[in-house]
N, C-alpha and C positions, 0 to 999 in steps of 0.2 A: 570525301566521308567525314570531313572537319565541320561541315557545315549542319549537322544533326546532334541534337542533345540540349539538356535543359540547364545546363550549368557548365563553368569552364572546364573541369575536369572531365566530363563526359562529353564534350565537344571535342578534347583534344584527345581521347580517347581511342583505340580500333575499334572500329565496327564488325562484327563476323563476316556479313554477307559481302559488305565493300571490300573489305582483304581480299575474301576468295575472288571476287571479281576482278579487283586490279593484280592478281597475281595469274591469271589467265596470260599463257605467252603468244600474245599477238604484240605487234607494232605499236609505238604509240609517240606522238610527240606531246611535248611539255612546253611550256612558254616562261620557265623560269629555273636558273640553276639550281633552286631550292627542289625543286619538283623532280628535276632529274635524278639529285643525291635521294631524294625519298625513295622514289620507285626501286633504286639500285639498292639502297641499305634494307629496305622494309621487303621487298619482293623481288629481287635478285634480276630484275629487269633494265636494260639499257632503254635510256629513251632518245628520241630525237629531239635536240633541241633548235627551237624557234623562237627568239625573244620577242615579248610584245613589243610593238613599234609605236612611236605617235608623232603626229606632222606636225613638224614644227612651222609650219605655214600658220598653224591655228594656233599653236601653244608656243607661242614667241618671248623673248626676251623683253623683259621691262625693267625701269631702273627701279628699285627698292622704295625709292623715298616716295613722300608725298601720297603711301596709299593709306588707305581709310583702316582706323581700328577694328578688324574684324577678323574672325575665326572661321576657315572652310571646313566643313567635314563633309565628305560623300561617302553616300552608303546609306541602308536602311535603318534610321534610330531605332527602330522598335525590334530589329532581331539582335538577341543577345551577344551574339557572333562580333558583330560590328562594335560593343564595346562602349557604345555612347553614353550611359551612365556614368562611366569615369571621367570622359571628358566634362558633364554637367557639374560633376563633383569639383573638379579643379576650377571651372568656371565659378561656380557658387563661392569655392573659398578666395577667390581674386578678388570678388565684388563684395565679401564681407570685410576685406581687408584693408591696412591702411594704402595697399597698392591699389585700389580700386580704380577701372578703367573707363572714364569716363565717356559716353556715347560708343559703347563696345557692341559689337556687332556679331552674331552667331549665324551663319549662312548655312542652311542644310539641304544638301542636295539629294535627290531619292529617285528611283524609278518609278514609282506609283504615286498616284494621287490619295493619301488615307482620307476616308471619311470625315473624320473629325479634326482635319488640319487647323482650322482657324482656333479651335480649342484647344490643340495642341501648343500651337503658337502662342496661344494666351497664356496657357499654363507656364511653359517655358520663361517666358517672358518676366513674369511674375518671380518664379521662384530663382532664377538666374540672375535679374536683376540687369537684363541687358535687353536689346533689341534682337530677335529671334526670328528669322525669315527662312520656312521650307519652298525648296524650288523643286518642282517635280518633272520630269521627262525631258531635260536640257540638250540640246542639241550640243554638238562638241565646241562650237564658236562661243557660246553661251557662257559655257563651263569656263573656257580659257578667259573670256572676259573678267569672270569672277574670281581666277586667280590672279590674275595681273593688277586687280585692285586689293587683293586681300592682304593681311598681316602676316597670315601662317595657314597651312593646310596642314590640320591632323589627322591621323589613322591611329584609332584606339583597339582596333580589331584583335580579337583574342587568336586568329588564325588570319592568315592570308596566302595565298599560293602565291602572287605577285605583289600585288596593289598597285595598279595603274596610275591612279589620281597623284601618288607619291610622284611620279617621275615627269608627271606633265605641269605639277607644280615646280618642279627644280627647272622645268625647261622654260617657264614664265618666269624665272627668278625669283621666286617665293620661297621662304625658308619652311623645312617640312618637320614635323614632330610626329614620330610613329612608336607605337608599342614593340617590342620585340617579338613580333608573331610569324617569325621562320622565313616567310616570303619575302619581307621586306628588307630583312636582315642579307637577302643576297644581294642589294645594291645600296643600301643606306648605312652608313659607318658614321657610328656616332661622334660628335663634335667635328668630324670630316668634310660632310655632304649634306648632313643630317642632325636630329636631335633625337636620341633615342631614349625611350624609358622604359621600366618595367609595368606593366598591365597590374594597375591599383596603388602605383605611387605617387598619390595625388601631390604632393610638396613637389617634388621633381618636376609632374607635369604642369603645376600652376606657375612653377620658376621659370620653367623654359618660357612659357607664353608672355609672361612679365619682359623676360629678357630680350624677345624679339620686339614686341608691341614698341617696348620704350627704347629699343635698340640700346640697351646699356653693354653690350659687348659689340665690338666691330663684326658684323656679318657678312664683311665683303668677300675674304677667302673663301667662308664655306658655300657662300651662293655662288661662287666662281667655280668652286669644285663641284658644286649640285648641278649646276648647268652642264660643265663637262662630260658628267656622269649621265644626263641626259641624250647626250648626243652618241652614248653606245646604245642606245634603243630608239634610233631613229627608222621610220617606215623603210627608208632606202635599205638600212643594213637587215632589217627583218625580212624583207622582198629577196635579197641576196641569199637570205639562210634559207628561205623558203625554196627556192629553186633551187640549192644546192643538196636539202634534204629530200624534195620529192624525187630527184635525180637517182638519190641514193637509196629509197626505199622502192622505188620501180624499176631500179638497173635498167634506167635508158637514160639518155642523152638528149637533152631537148634541142629545139632547131635555136642555133648560136643568134640568128638574127631576132627572133622572137624574146629571146632571153634578155638580149640587149635592151630592145623596146620596154620590157615590161620593167628592166631594173631602170632605165633612163625616164619612165614614167613617176618615178618614187626617188628620183635623186633632184632634190630642190635647192640644185645650185650646192656647192660644197659647204656642207653646215658647218666643216673649220674654217673658213673665211668667217661666217658669222661669229663664232669666238672669238676671232683675233679682233673682229671689230667691236665687237660690244664689250670686252673684259681685257681692262689693262693688264698686260703681260707683267709679271712681276717676277724678279730673280728669286731663285728656290732659296737662296740663303739671304738672309739680312744681320750684317753684323754689329753690334752697338761696342762703342768704345769711350768710357769715359773719361776725361783727360783734366790734367791740373797741373798747370806748368811744367815742366821736365820737358821742353819743345824738343832737342834733341833725340831723346828716346823715341817721342810720336813721328820723327821724320823716320826713323829707322825701322819703326813698325809699319808704318805706311810703306814704305820702298818694300820691304819684304812682303808685304800682302801682295802687291802689285804683281810681284815677280813668280807669286806663287799660285794664284786663283786663276784658272783654264775657262772661267765663264765669269759674266758679269755679276757682281754680288751688289746688294744694297748696303751701304755705309752709314751708319748714323754715329757721329761724334757729339759728344754731349760736354760741352766746355764749362767746367765747374768755375768759373770767372777767373781764369788765368791772367797773369799780369805779367808775364816775361814774351809777349808777342805770339804767343801760341794763337789766340784768336784772331789775331791780324794775317799769322799765317795761313790758317785754314780756312778764312773766308776767302783766299783765292787759290784754295787746294780745289784740282780736279785731276781725273784720270779715267782715260777710257775702259778701264776695268771695272769700275766701281760707280754706281748712282750713289751720288753723297747728298747727305743733309747734315748739315751743321746748327747744332742748337747750343744756344748761350744761357746760363743760369747767371743771375747778376752778383751772386753769392756762391761760395762752396760748399754744396749741398749734401756734399759727400757720396761715396759708390753708390749705396742702394738704391737712393732717390735718383741719383743721376741713372743709373742702369735702367729703373723703371719708365722715367722719362724717355728715354731711348726706345725701349720695347713698345711704349705706346704709339710709336710711331712706324714701327716695321710691317711689313707686308709680307717677308716670305714664309715659307713652309717651314725652316726653322729659323733659329734667332741662336745667334754666336755671343757670348758675352767674353769681351776679352780686355787684359789690361793694357796700357798705352807704351809699357817699358817690356815688350816681348817682341822675338824674332821667329815669324815662320820658316817652314822649311819643307821642301819636297811637295809632295801632292798631300798635304795634311788635311786641306777640306775635303776632298773627294772621298780620302780613307775614313773621316770621321763618319760622313756621311753614308757611306758603306756600312760600316757599323751599325749606325744607329737603325738603318733598315733590314739589318738581320734579323732581328726579332723585335716584333711588336712589342714586346713589356720593355724594351728597352727605351728611355724617356732621354737619357742625359749620356755623352760622351767626352771624355776628359784626354788630355795625353800625357807623357811623361814629360820632365823636364830638370833641367837642373837644378833650379831654387823653388821648393815647392817642398809642402808636409804631405806626411802619408805615403803610401805606397806609389804614389805619382812620382817620386822622386828617383832619379837615376842618380846613384850612390857613386857610377863610373864615370859622371861626366865631368872627365877635367879638359880644360881647353885654355889657351893664353890668348886667343885673337876669336875674331868671328870667323876669318876665313877656317881656323883649326876646328870652330863648333859646326861650321856646314858638312866639313868632313865627317866630323863624328857623326852629326846626325844622319849624313848619309849610312854608315855603318850601322847606324842602331835600326833603320828604316829595314835594312837589308835582315840583320840579325835577328830582328822581333817579327818578320813577316807575318801577318796574318794572327798575331797573339792578341786575346782579348782576355782583360780581368775583371770578373766581377766586383766592384767594391763599392761601398754604399755613400761614400765621402769623398766628395769630388773638390778642390780648390778653384776658384772660378776665374782663374788666370790666362784662361783659353777653354772655355765648355759650350760645347753643341747643346741645343736642347727642342726637342719638337715644338712643335706649335701646339699639337693638343695638350701638351703638358701644362704650357701658358695657358691656355684655355681654361684647363680645370684648376689649376692651384694659382694661376694670378702671378704676381711680381716677386720680388725681394720684401722681405719684411723689413720696412724703414725704421723699425725700434734699434736698428742694429746700427744706424747710421751714427759717424761718419764711416763706418767699414769694420770689417773682421766677423765671421762666425754667422755673417749671411747667409753665405754659402753652404755650411752645414746645417744650418734651417731649411735652405731651399731642398738640399738632398733627402731632407728625412721628410718633408711636406711631398716631395714627390713619391716616395717610398710608400707612405701612408696611401696615397692615391693609387699605388699600383703600378707605379713605374720601377726600373731597374738603373743604376748608374754603374759606366763601365769603362774602363781605362781602355784607349788604343794604344797598346804598348811600340807601334809601329810607328806613331805620329810623336816625334821630338819637337818641343818648342822652347826656345832659350829665353829665359826669364831674368832680366838684370835683378829683380827683387824689390818689390814695395818702395818704388823709389817717390811716390807722391805721398804714402801713408809715413815714410821714414824721413820727410822734409823737416817735420817740428823735431826730430830726434827720436834717438833710438828709448830714452825712457817713456816719452808721450805714447809713442807706440805700444811698448810693453804695457802702460797705464791702460790704454785702449783695450788691446787683446784681454786683460784681467776683466776689465768691467764688462765686454761684450760676452766672455765665458761667463759670467755669472747671471746677465740678463736670457742666454741661451738656457743655463740649466733652471733658470725660475721659471721658465717658459715651459720647458719640457719635463722637469723634476730629474734633470741630470746632464752632465756634460756629454759631449759626442762619445768619448771613452766608455762613460758607465754605460751609454745606450747599444754602442755598437760593438763593443768588446765584450763589455760585461753583461750583456743581453737584458739590461735594466727597462722594466715598461717604461712608456712615456706617460705623461698627461694627456688626458683627452681634448684635443682641441679642433678647431675648424684647420682643414689645410690650406685654404686659399687665402691670400693676399690681394683685394682687388685691386687693379689697374684699369684705367679708363682714360681716354682721350678727353671727355667730357668730364670736367674737376666735380662738378656736383653729383654724378653719378658713382664716382672714385670715391667720395669722401664718405657719401651715405652708405655705400655698398661695405667699408670698412668699420663703420658704425655698427652694422648688423652682426658684423664678425666679431667684434668686440663685446659686444654685449652678448652673443651666443657663448662667448668663452668667460663672461664675467669679469671683462678688463674694461670697468667702467673708466678708470682716469684716460684710458687710451680712448674710450668712446667718446670721452666730453671733447677731448681734442680733435677726433675726425669730425665730429659733429658741427663742433664749431667752424670748421671749413666748407662742411656742407652748407651750412647757415649762411656764410659770405660767398659763396659761388651758386648759391642757388637761383635757377635757371627754369623759370616758368614754361618755356619750349620743350624742358626734356624733363620735366618733373615726374616723380613717381610718387609723389607724397605733395600736398598741397602747403603751403608755405607756413600756415600759423599751424598746422599740424606737426611740422618740422620744427618749430619754434617750442612746442608744446613737448616735444619727444625730448629736445634740447633742455627745458629746464628741468624736465624728471631727472635725465642723467644727472646734471648738476646739482640738483637736490638730493638725488642718491648718494653723490660723492661729498655732501652736507657743506657745496659750494655756494652757499646761500645769496651772496652778492650775484654770482651769474647766473643762478636760478630766476631771482628778481628779474633781472635784466632781460632775460628770456620772456618768462610772463606776462611783464609789462610790455615787452613788443609786440607780444600776441594779443593782448588787451587792444593795444591801438588798431591792431590789424583788423580786429574783430570787437568792437565793444559790449558785445552780447555774450561774448567766450565765459560759459561755465567752466570750463577746464583751465583756463586761463585765471578763473579767482581762486579756483581750488589750490591751482599752484601757489599763489600768492597766500593765500590761507594758509598754505602748510609752511611756506617760508616764515611768516609771521609767528605762527605757534612755536616753529622752532627757533625763533628769536626771541623768545619769553614776550610775545604780544599778545596776550590771549584777546583782549575786546577788540584789535583791530584785526586779527584772524577770524574773530566770530562774524564779524561784519563782511570780510571778503567772503566767508564759506558761505553767508545766507544768499549774499548775490549771486554763487554758484547756485544754490538750490533754487533762488527763483528764477534764473535763467535757464535750469534745466533741473525737473523736480524729477526724474530720473535718474539723476547722479548720484549713485550709491555712494560713492566713496565721499563727495561732499558731504550727505547726509550724515554719514557715519563719523566723519569728522567733528561735524556741528554738535552732534548729539554729546561726543565725548567733551568739546570745550563747554557746551551749556552745563554739564554736569560738576565741571572743575570750577566754573564760576557760581553753582549753586542755582542754576535755573531748571527748569523742566527741561527733558532732552529735545523736544519740539519748540523750544522758547524761539519766537523771531522778534527782533528787538527793532527793527524797520519796519516806518510805517508806509503803505502803497503808495 
């Protein structure tokens, strides 16, 4: 019944005659769990469930790299139910933005050949500023070929009972974006195996398309999860369920030999073996440990880790330029319990930067951030994962410890040796069994974070380098993004206590604490105590701090965040890093556009020397750049050089007579110098 109506609300509303028909008490079969739930909730009817199935011999996994920059839309774009206008608005917004995608292609696959197809293709190509192709009545293999070569499959429907093309895209290793349309929600999990958006949220849809096509985030885990989802909808599983359902409906058992023949016909080898050959098996947990000297503590930490994990973990250690033999020791470290990665910084970059560098290398479903001066106890990791998985809203899990702030501190933790500590830990694990404490503020001495949280809010804010209060900041950002932080009271971690931070002396440590407390308060409008104990409202800010293995993408995304938060000094620092790390292959903006943006940020900060350098470099790259001349004109004007500014602004107008900003500034200078507003001193 949801296929009928003239607008969104009418289509999603009940229709009297169809409601009556669906309420007739006969047996029915549904192809999605959504429909099963729908018939039960609306009509009180129990459905038999036979999932849609796809042929993995046709819709087969291919590498995501080297795809053409294309979007695939499967469905009738003329039917309002499919929401094509939503996709069109998002594409139009992308192509009119600085993130315009060169040679973007939009493929539309539909079931009939419209009379005005050529006219529609021409009109859409012009309106959307991309190549549009409408393909009709394609057989499955042709659809699969398109999916294997597409960057993304997009479903913008107002309603779907299931949405089979999304599963087909998942099987092909193609990222998918879908609206929350009920049917797709039965298998599409946002930022786990797909990207989900609200219908009409053009910004989110456009951003997801940009992120996928430019690969601004690591899509490996999402594509892996999506492929595994597709395995749940294999033809073989559908056939088995079909046989079982028909036996149940007819109350009759079929011939076993024929059942086996039918099942075998659709069993295309073990699809799980495909899964294991095309997907790199990765550990469930990635552990990131920054280190700076203190080798003895690091050795104890690693020994306790190997003794307490029951499955292989990914261990990433970031050495912050240690000088006590730490790097040499770790260079030769190996253990069968860990997949070990060692990263070396040439200078001590502090805790937040080192952690972010480590997170960028992680592959696990969970990321654990840990200090190097801790000792793990018992089944700590399994318990922390169990707590995390007990509630979808839990994003971070922390332990209790002898040396930590807040409610994580165990005041009764008194012992005189490591052996005594281990016995105490055992007693605490038993005493506090299954106890969880909701608390918004966790210290990052040993904190488990779900991958979806990192995907949503990024890494630690590096303004807190070399360290302290970055964990408070991260917990607050996670809370603003909709996640809870909890303490697992039956996980006890021994902490020697900020050994690296206190290496420069207690007074330096106290000074750093006070400095970062002020930074936190300036950013959010209050201290952690003000926010979490006194319920003080926080400043409105972006909660993401972008991290990315691609340096240019990382710094450019950070620049966007800082601009959105009106943090122009931080934006100037990050865009400088973006400029020096510019990479044409991964660019989401041209080099000249980047230089112009950098110049304007420096201009806004009244850093005229830097602004001039950026604009001059832009003019060197493009000698006819009106925007560069405009920028230099503004620099000269602010430097009290009106005559020279007038010359540059005249060139800006000559290179582009539609540059209204240049014309405005030129008119103002002409008035100041006693000329007519349209006076031009230069001869053609």
